[in-house]
C-alpha positions, 0 to 999 in steps of 0.5 A: 817087708825085707827091711826094718821092723818085723811085727809093725810092717806085718800088722800094717800090711795085714790091717787092710787085708783084715778090713777088706775081708771083713767087708767081703764077709758083709756081702752075705752077712748083709743079705742074711740080716735083711732077709732074716729080718724082712722076709723070715727064718726060711729065707735066712736058712736058705741064704745061710746054707747058700753062704756055706756053699759060696764060701767053698766056691769063693775059696777056690778063687781065693786059693788060686790067686793066693797060690799065684801070689806066692810066686809074684811075691818071690819074684818081686822080692828077688827083683826079677821083673821079667819073670814077674810079668810072665807069672802074672800072664800065665796065672791070669790065663790059668785061673781064668780058664779054671773059673769058667769051668767052675762057673759052668759046673756050678749051674749044671750040678746045682740040683745035685748039690742041694740034694747032697746038702740035705736041704729041707724041702721048704727051703729048696726053692728059695735057696735055688732062686738065690744061687742061680743069680749068685753063680753069675758073680763067680767071674767077678770074684776071679777078677777081684782076687787075682788083681788084689793078690797081685797088688799085695805081692808088691806090698800094696794091700790098701787098694783092694780095701778101697774097692771092697769098701765101695762095693760093700756099701753098694751091696747094702744099699741095693739090698735094702732097695731090692728087698724092702722097696721092690719086694724082690725077695732072695732074688733081689738080695742075690742080684745086689751082691752080684752087681757089687761084686762086678763093681769091685772086680772091674774097678780094681782091674782097671786101676791096676792096668792104668796105675801099676806098671810093675804089674802090667802084662800082655798076651805074649806073657800068657804063653806058658813055659813048661817050668813056670806053668808047672810051678804056678799050677802046683802053687795055685791048684794046691793052695786052692784045694787047701782053701776049698777043703778048709771050707768043705769042712763047713759045707759037709758039716752043713749037711749034718746040721740041716738034718736037725731042721730049719731052726738049727740051720738058721742058728748055724748060719748066723754062728758061721757068719759071726765066726767069719768076722771073729777069726777073719783077722787071724786068717788075713794075718796068716796071709800077710805072714805068708807074703812076709816069708815069700818076700824075705825068702826071695831076698835071702833074709832067712834071719827075718823069717825066723824072727817073724815066726816067733812074733807072728805066733805070739800075736795070733795067741793074744788076739785069738784069746781076746776075741774068744773072751768077747764072743763067750761073754755076749753070744746072745747079742751077736746072734740078734744081729742076724735073728729076731730077738723073739726067736729064742730057740734059735738064739739058744742054739747059736749061743751053744755053738759060739761058746763051745767052738768060739772059745778056741780061736787061737787054735785056728789062728795057729793053723792059718800061720802054718798054712802061710809058712808052708805056702811061702816055702813053696810046699803047699802040699803040706798045707793041704795035708794039714787041712785034710787032717783038720777036715777029716777029724772035724767031719768024722767026729761031728757025725759020731758025736752028733749021734751021741750027744746031739748038735753040741757034738758037731760044735765040739768036733771043730776045735778038736780038729784044729788042735790036732792039725796044729800039732801036725803042723808043728811036727812038719815044720820041725822036720823041715827045719831039721832037713834043711839044717843038715 
C-alpha cells in the first residue's frame, strides 16, 4: 500500500477484513438466533449477556495482536526482514503468556463476574453453563488473531477470511445439530462455537507456517531484546487496553440494562448484535487505514498518509450515514432475526435502541479512524485516552439519564460519548501535526 492509488487499495484491503469480522460476529449471532428461536427468551438473554463479556475478552486478544501488527507492518514497509522475524517471535511469546493468564482468570472469577453484571437469578445457571465452555476457546482466539494480524501486516487480508468462512459455516451446522437434534441446550451452542474457533485458529497457523516464509520465526527469535520487548509490550498492551476498554463500555452498560429485567436484556442483546454487523465495516476500515499509515510511515511516504486521511474520513462519513438510514427504516425487521415476532415488547425496546443509537454510526466510524491513526503513529496511549473519554461519558451519562428518562437514556448516552471523543481526537491530531511541523 506504499505505491499507486490510495482509496482503492485501502478498500480492497479492508473488504476481506470486513467480511471476516462479520463472519466472526456470526459465531455468537448464530448461537443467539438458534437458542432464541428453539430454547426461549431466557436462553437468548443468557447468551446475549455472555456475548458482551466475550466481546470484551475477545477484544483483549484482538488488541494484543493488532498492536503487534503495527510493528510487523512498519518493519515490512521498511524492508527490515530481521526485525520482522524478531518482532513476530517476541510477540508470539508475549501474547501467548497473557492469553494463558486471561483464560485462567476467566474461570476463577466467573461467579464474581456474573455478580458484577447483575445477571437475574433465573438467567445465571444458563449463562454460567454457556461461559464455562466458551472460555476454553480463548487460546484458539489468540492463534487466529495473531496469525491473521501477521498476514495482514504484509498485505494479505484474504487468507483470514477463508478460514473464518469455513469456521463460521461449521459453527452454524454444529449449532443446529447440537441444539436442535441432540437437544444439548446452551452448552451445545457453546461447544459448537469452541470447536469452530479451534478449526480457524489451528488452520491459519498451519497455513502461515507452511506457506508464508516471510512470517516464519523460531524459538531463537522469541528471545527478547529489551528495546523491542518494550516497544511491542507498549503497542500490544496499550492497544489491547484501548480495544477492551471500548468493549468494557458495553459490558458496564450491560449491568445497568440487566437491572431493567430479562425483556430489556434480550432487546439489548439483539440490538448490540445488529450494531456489531452495522458498524463492523467502519471498524475494519479503521484497521485497514492503520495498516496503510504504518506501511507508508515505514517507507517515509508522508504525502500518502496525508492524502489517505482525507479520503478515509470521507469514506467513513458516506458509509456511516447510509447504514444509519437503513437501520432507522427497518428496525423491527432486523430485531425479528433474533427474536420471535410474537415478542412485541422486546421488539419495541429494540426499535427504540436502534433508532436512537443507530442514527449516529458515522461518529463511531470517525473514532475508529482516529484509533487507527494514533496506533500507526506509535502513540497507542492517545487511542487509549480517546476510548476512556468515550467510555467514561457513556457510562456516566447512561446511569444519570436512565434514572431520569429510563432505558432510552442509556441508548442516548452512547452517541454523545462518540461525539465528544471525536472532538478530542481531532484536537490531539492537530496538536500532533503542529508539534511535528515545528
